[in-house]
C-alpha positions as CSV (number, residue, x, y, z in Angstrom):
1,M,84.9,31.2,18.5
2,F,84.1,27.8,19.9
3,E,85.3,29.0,23.3
4,Q,83.1,32.1,23.1
5,G,80.0,29.9,22.4
6,R,80.9,27.6,25.3
7,E,81.2,30.6,27.6
8,S,77.9,32.0,26.5
9,H,76.2,28.6,27.2
10,I,77.8,28.6,30.7
11,E,76.5,32.1,31.3
12,I,73.0,31.2,30.3
13,F,73.1,28.1,32.6
14,E,74.3,30.2,35.5
15,R,71.6,32.8,35.0
16,T,69.0,30.1,34.8
17,R,70.2,28.4,38.0
18,R,70.3,31.8,39.8
19,G,66.7,32.5,38.6
20,S,65.5,29.1,39.8
21,E,67.1,29.6,43.2
22,G,65.3,33.0,43.4
23,H,62.0,31.4,42.6
24,C,62.6,28.8,45.3
25,R,63.4,31.6,47.8
26,L,60.2,33.3,46.9
27,W,58.2,30.1,47.3
28,D,59.7,29.5,50.8
29,Q,58.7,33.1,51.8
30,C,55.1,32.5,50.6
31,V,54.9,29.2,52.6
32,R,56.2,30.9,55.8
33,R,53.7,33.8,55.4
34,C,50.8,31.2,54.9
35,R,51.9,29.3,58.0
36,S,52.1,32.5,60.1
37,A,48.4,33.3,59.1
38,K,46.8,30.4,61.0
39,G,43.3,32.0,60.9
40,S,43.5,32.6,57.2
41,A,40.9,30.8,55.0
42,R,43.6,30.4,52.3
43,F,46.0,28.6,54.7
44,S,43.2,26.3,56.0
45,Q,42.3,25.5,52.4
46,H,45.9,24.5,51.7
47,R,46.0,22.4,54.9
48,L,42.9,20.4,53.7
49,L,44.9,19.1,50.7
50,G,46.9,16.1,51.5
51,K,50.2,15.0,50.1
52,Q,48.6,12.8,47.6
53,D,46.8,15.9,46.1
54,Y,50.0,17.5,45.0
55,L,52.0,16.5,42.0
56,R,55.5,17.8,41.1
57,I,56.4,17.5,37.5
58,Q,59.8,18.4,36.0
59,K,59.4,20.8,33.1
60,D,63.1,20.7,32.2
61,E,66.5,20.2,33.8
62,T,66.2,23.2,36.1
63,N,62.5,23.9,36.5
64,W,59.9,22.0,38.5
65,G,56.2,22.7,38.5
66,T,53.6,21.9,41.2
67,F,50.1,20.9,40.1
68,T,47.1,20.3,42.4
69,R,45.2,17.1,41.8
70,Q,41.4,17.0,41.9
71,P,40.1,15.7,45.2
72,R,38.7,12.2,45.4
73,E,35.2,13.4,46.1
74,H,35.2,15.5,43.0
75,R,36.4,12.6,40.8
76,R,33.7,10.3,42.3
77,L,31.0,12.9,41.6
78,M,32.1,13.3,38.0
79,S,32.2,9.5,37.6
80,R,28.6,9.3,39.0
81,I,27.3,12.0,36.7
82,N,28.8,10.3,33.7
83,K,27.1,7.0,34.6
84,N,23.8,8.8,35.1
85,V,24.0,10.5,31.7
86,I,24.8,7.2,30.0
87,L,21.9,5.4,31.8
88,A,19.5,8.2,30.7
89,L,20.6,8.0,27.1
90,L,20.2,4.2,27.1
91,T,16.7,4.5,28.7
92,L,15.6,7.2,26.1
93,T,16.9,5.0,23.2
94,S,15.1,1.9,24.4
95,S,11.9,3.8,25.0
96,A,12.0,5.2,21.4
97,F,12.6,1.8,20.0
98,L,9.7,0.3,22.0
99,L,7.3,3.1,20.7
100,F,8.4,2.3,17.2
101,Q,7.7,-1.4,17.7
102,L,4.2,-0.5,19.0
103,Y,3.5,1.8,16.1
104,Y,4.7,-0.8,13.5
105,Y,2.5,-3.5,15.1
106,K,-0.6,-1.3,15.2
107,H,-0.4,0.0,11.6
108,Y,1.1,-2.9,9.7
109,L,1.0,-6.3,11.5
110,S,-2.5,-5.8,13.0
111,A,-3.9,-4.8,9.6
112,K,-2.5,-7.9,8.0
113,N,-3.7,-10.2,10.8
114,G,-7.1,-8.6,11.0
115,A,-7.9,-9.3,7.3
116,G,-7.2,-13.0,7.9
117,L,-6.1,-13.8,4.4
118,S,-4.1,-16.9,5.2
119,K,-4.3,-19.7,2.7
120,S,-3.9,-22.6,5.0
121,K,-6.5,-25.4,4.5
122,G,-9.1,-26.3,7.0
123,S,-8.2,-23.5,9.4
124,Q,-10.5,-20.7,10.5
125,I,-8.6,-17.4,10.3
126,G,-9.7,-14.1,11.8
127,F,-12.9,-15.4,13.4
128,D,-11.6,-14.4,16.8
129,S,-11.4,-10.7,15.9
130,I,-13.5,-8.3,17.9
131,Q,-15.1,-7.0,14.7
132,W,-16.5,-10.4,13.7
133,R,-17.7,-11.3,17.2
134,A,-19.5,-7.9,17.6
135,V,-21.3,-8.3,14.2
136,K,-22.2,-11.9,15.0
137,K,-23.7,-10.9,18.4
138,F,-25.6,-8.1,16.7
139,I,-27.0,-10.4,14.0
140,M,-28.1,-12.9,16.7
141,L,-29.8,-10.1,18.6
142,T,-31.7,-8.8,15.5
143,S,-32.7,-12.2,14.3
144,S,-34.1,-13.3,17.6
145,Q,-36.3,-10.1,17.7
146,N,-37.2,-10.2,14.0
147,V,-35.6,-6.8,13.3
148,P,-34.9,-6.7,9.5
149,V,-31.6,-4.8,9.6
150,F,-29.4,-4.6,6.4
151,L,-25.7,-3.9,5.9
152,I,-24.9,-0.4,4.6
153,D,-21.2,-0.2,5.6
154,P,-19.4,1.3,2.5
155,L,-16.1,-0.4,3.2
156,I,-17.6,-3.9,3.5
157,L,-20.1,-3.4,0.7
158,E,-17.3,-2.4,-1.6
159,L,-15.3,-5.6,-0.7
160,I,-18.4,-7.7,-1.2
161,N,-19.1,-6.1,-4.6
162,K,-15.5,-6.9,-5.8
163,N,-15.9,-10.5,-4.7
164,F,-19.6,-11.0,-5.3
165,E,-19.3,-14.3,-7.2
166,Q,-17.4,-15.8,-4.4
167,V,-19.9,-14.4,-1.8
168,K,-22.9,-15.7,-3.9
169,N,-21.5,-19.2,-4.0
170,T,-20.7,-19.4,-0.3
171,S,-23.1,-21.3,1.9
172,H,-23.9,-20.8,5.5
173,G,-21.1,-22.0,7.8
174,S,-18.7,-23.0,5.0
175,A,-16.3,-20.0,5.3
176,S,-12.8,-21.0,6.4
177,E,-11.4,-17.5,6.7
178,C,-12.8,-14.1,7.6
179,K,-12.2,-11.8,4.6
180,F,-14.8,-9.1,4.9
181,L,-16.1,-8.5,8.4
182,C,-12.6,-8.8,10.0
183,V,-11.2,-5.8,8.1
184,P,-9.8,-3.4,10.8
185,R,-12.3,-0.5,11.4
186,D,-14.0,1.2,14.4
187,F,-17.6,0.8,13.3
188,T,-19.9,-1.5,11.2
189,A,-22.9,0.3,9.8
190,F,-26.4,-1.3,9.5
191,A,-29.7,0.3,8.6
192,L,-33.3,-0.3,9.6
193,Q,-36.7,0.9,8.2
194,Y,-38.4,2.3,11.3
195,H,-42.0,1.3,10.2
196,L,-40.9,-2.3,10.3
197,W,-39.6,-2.2,13.9
198,K,-42.2,-3.5,16.2
199,N,-40.5,-3.9,19.6
200,E,-38.0,-1.1,20.0
201,E,-37.8,-0.9,23.8
202,G,-37.5,-4.6,24.3
203,W,-34.7,-4.8,21.7
204,F,-32.8,-2.1,23.5
205,R,-33.0,-4.0,26.9
206,I,-32.0,-7.3,25.4
207,A,-29.0,-5.7,23.7
208,E,-27.7,-4.4,27.0
209,N,-28.2,-7.9,28.6
210,M,-26.0,-9.4,25.8
211,G,-23.1,-7.1,26.8
212,F,-23.7,-4.2,24.4
213,Q,-23.5,-0.6,25.7
214,C,-26.1,1.3,23.6
215,L,-26.6,4.9,22.9
216,K,-29.9,6.3,21.5
217,I,-30.0,9.5,19.4
218,E,-33.3,11.2,19.0
219,S,-34.5,14.4,17.5
220,K,-37.7,16.2,16.3
221,D,-39.6,14.7,13.4
222,P,-39.2,17.2,10.5
223,R,-42.2,15.7,8.7
224,L,-44.4,17.2,11.4
225,D,-43.0,20.7,11.4
226,G,-45.9,22.0,9.3
227,I,-48.4,20.7,11.9
228,D,-48.5,22.8,15.0
229,S,-50.2,20.2,17.2
230,L,-47.6,17.5,16.4
231,S,-44.5,19.7,15.9
232,G,-41.7,18.7,18.4
233,T,-42.5,15.0,18.5
234,E,-39.1,13.1,18.8
235,I,-38.2,10.0,16.8
236,P,-35.2,7.7,17.0
237,L,-32.5,8.5,14.4
238,H,-29.4,6.5,15.4
239,Y,-28.4,3.7,17.7
240,I,-24.7,3.1,18.6
241,C,-24.1,-0.3,20.4
242,K,-20.5,-0.9,21.6
243,L,-19.0,-4.2,22.4
244,A,-15.5,-4.0,23.7
245,A,-13.5,-2.0,21.2
246,H,-15.9,-2.2,18.3
247,A,-19.3,-0.5,17.8
248,I,-22.3,-1.2,15.6
249,H,-23.9,1.9,14.1
250,L,-27.6,1.4,13.4
251,V,-29.0,4.1,11.1
252,V,-32.8,4.4,11.4
253,F,-34.4,5.2,8.0
254,H,-37.8,6.9,7.9
255,E,-40.2,7.0,5.0
256,R,-40.8,10.4,3.3
257,S,-43.4,11.4,0.8
258,G,-41.9,10.7,-2.6
259,N,-41.1,7.0,-1.8
260,Y,-37.6,7.6,-0.5
261,L,-35.8,6.9,2.8
262,W,-34.5,9.6,5.0
263,H,-32.1,9.5,8.1
264,G,-31.5,12.4,10.4
265,H,-28.4,14.3,11.6
266,L,-26.5,12.7,14.5
267,R,-26.4,15.6,16.8
268,L,-24.9,15.1,20.3
269,K,-26.9,16.7,23.1
270,G,-25.4,18.0,26.3
271,H,-25.7,14.9,28.4
272,I,-24.1,12.5,25.9
273,D,-20.6,11.3,26.6
274,R,-18.4,12.6,23.7
275,K,-15.8,9.9,24.4
276,F,-18.3,7.0,24.1
277,V,-17.0,6.3,20.5
278,P,-15.0,8.3,18.0
279,F,-18.0,10.0,16.5
280,R,-16.1,11.8,13.8
281,K,-15.2,8.5,12.1
282,L,-18.9,7.7,11.5
283,Q,-19.8,7.2,7.9
284,F,-23.5,8.3,8.4
285,G,-25.0,11.0,10.5
286,R,-22.7,14.0,9.8
287,Y,-25.8,15.5,8.0
288,P,-29.3,14.3,7.1
289,G,-29.4,11.9,4.2
290,A,-31.8,10.6,1.6
291,F,-31.7,7.3,-0.3
292,D,-33.8,5.5,-2.8
293,R,-35.7,2.6,-1.2
294,P,-33.3,-0.3,-1.9
295,E,-34.3,-3.9,-2.8
296,L,-32.6,-6.3,-0.4
297,Q,-31.0,-9.7,-0.9
298,Q,-29.7,-12.3,1.5
299,V,-26.1,-13.4,1.4
300,T,-23.7,-15.3,3.6
301,V,-20.6,-13.2,4.5
302,D,-17.9,-14.8,6.6
303,G,-20.3,-17.5,7.9
304,L,-23.0,-15.0,8.8
305,V,-26.3,-14.5,7.0
306,L,-26.8,-10.8,6.2
307,L,-29.2,-8.6,4.2
308,I,-27.5,-6.2,1.7
309,P,-28.8,-3.9,-1.1
310,K,-29.5,-5.9,-4.2
311,D,-27.6,-3.3,-6.2
312,P,-24.7,-2.4,-3.9
313,V,-23.0,-0.3,-6.7
314,H,-26.0,2.0,-6.8
315,F,-26.2,2.4,-3.0
316,L,-22.4,3.2,-2.9
317,E,-22.9,5.8,-5.6
318,E,-25.6,7.5,-3.6
319,V,-23.6,7.8,-0.4
320,P,-21.4,10.8,-1.4
321,H,-24.4,12.6,-2.8
322,S,-27.0,11.8,-0.2
323,R,-26.9,15.0,1.8
324,F,-30.5,16.1,2.4
325,I,-31.6,19.8,2.8
326,E,-34.8,20.2,4.7
327,C,-37.4,22.7,3.6
328,R,-37.6,25.8,5.7
329,Y,-41.1,25.3,7.0
330,K,-41.0,28.3,9.4
331,E,-40.0,30.7,6.6
332,A,-42.7,29.2,4.3
333,R,-45.4,29.7,7.0
334,A,-44.2,33.3,7.4
335,F,-44.5,33.8,3.7
336,F,-48.0,32.5,3.5
337,Q,-49.1,34.6,6.5
338,Q,-48.0,37.7,4.5
339,Y,-49.2,36.4,1.1
340,L,-52.2,34.3,1.7
341,D,-52.0,30.7,0.3
342,D,-54.5,29.7,-2.4
343,N,-56.5,26.7,-1.1
344,T,-59.0,26.6,-4.0
345,V,-59.7,23.3,-5.8
346,E,-57.7,24.5,-8.8
347,A,-54.6,25.3,-6.6
348,V,-54.8,21.9,-4.9
349,A,-55.0,20.1,-8.2
350,F,-52.1,22.1,-9.6
351,R,-49.9,21.2,-6.7
352,K,-50.7,17.6,-7.1
353,S,-50.0,17.6,-10.8
354,A,-46.8,19.6,-10.3
355,K,-45.4,17.1,-7.7
356,E,-46.3,14.1,-10.0
357,L,-44.5,15.9,-12.9
358,L,-41.5,16.5,-10.7
359,Q,-41.3,12.9,-9.6
360,L,-41.6,11.7,-13.2
361,A,-38.8,14.0,-14.4
362,A,-36.6,12.9,-11.5
363,R,-37.1,9.2,-12.3
364,T,-36.6,9.7,-16.0
365,L,-33.4,11.8,-15.7
366,K,-32.0,9.3,-13.1
367,K,-32.5,6.3,-15.5
368,L,-30.7,8.3,-18.2
369,G,-27.8,9.1,-15.8
370,V,-28.4,12.8,-16.0
371,R,-27.8,14.8,-12.8
372,F,-30.2,17.6,-12.2
373,W,-31.2,20.1,-9.5
374,L,-33.8,22.7,-8.7
375,S,-32.5,25.9,-10.1
376,S,-35.3,28.4,-9.2
377,G,-39.0,28.7,-8.4
378,T,-41.2,28.4,-5.4
379,C,-40.1,24.8,-4.6
380,L,-37.0,26.3,-3.2
381,G,-38.7,28.8,-0.9
382,T,-42.3,27.8,-0.1
383,C,-41.8,24.0,0.1
384,S,-44.5,23.4,-2.6
385,P,-45.3,24.6,-6.1
386,S,-47.3,27.7,-6.4
387,L,-50.3,28.3,-8.6
388,H,-48.6,31.6,-9.7
389,C,-45.9,29.6,-11.5
390,A,-46.7,28.1,-14.9
391,G,-44.2,25.3,-14.7
392,L,-41.2,23.7,-12.9
393,S,-37.6,24.9,-13.3
394,L,-34.9,22.2,-13.4
């Protein structure tokens, strides 16, 4: 049995050897045919490959395999591509990290540095910020021209109100750190009563000489809409004066009958540069507004003497509810053209008494903290009480 197994192994070996010799003969025939076809593209392609591009590997004791190596140019190209891919990935990663650093600096570190709340003694922190320098220049400008502007910026007024005792006890020039005017923001809002402004054109020219870029917003005076001869007269509503990256928004208040102050809508006309400042971030001017006439007081804020409302809390409460709806004078005139207005002595006296009653009711309810509104009646449609109505509806 052992002998039979040995013979079978010998037979297998002989068959394998004969098969390998057959394969070798076939390979030699193929080579001879390739050499005979000298014009063949396949033969020329084989000739381009050098000895170093072939690799013979022994699979087992009897079989040898021939493998073609990649050309050197192909290997160099692949190596160059790999290097370029790695370089691109490194560049992309470093750019993303740089953008993250810029974002972190803008939204976190600059906010902390802008507030200037360091506790070091004797040092002046934050007074080199663009916000403080712009406000200082603006106050110098208005003081030299005797323009009585007062601060109405909600953000700064809120900070002053929270620290009012500290602000009240601060004298001019004694501030060691900038706590209020250096808060990061795009605008600082001031207001002016227009009837107290004496030299408007001269102020505008001096502001530009001091380095401000100023924009003036004008519109029609709504108080004259009922007078045909004066209708269309334009009045200044807003000034925006930019110094470097910060802008001063000067809101022009106008007196209205009823002893309140009114400011107009900041409407951009066609010739105005929309990129002058980020207009959408303005606190005032999105719509017309009406405010009680404020009493003013003088305070020192971050080393600068400013005027602010004597009751900042009341002013801040008015801001979100200050939207003013103008009476529709054209519709009212059309109504009285169809239904003749009563201009008798009785009618004039009634309108006067009705307005006085409405003002008294408004003052009383406001003192009591009761919010009210016009619910119906001719005050909503004809801009004045009518003699046909026996009373006022609140």
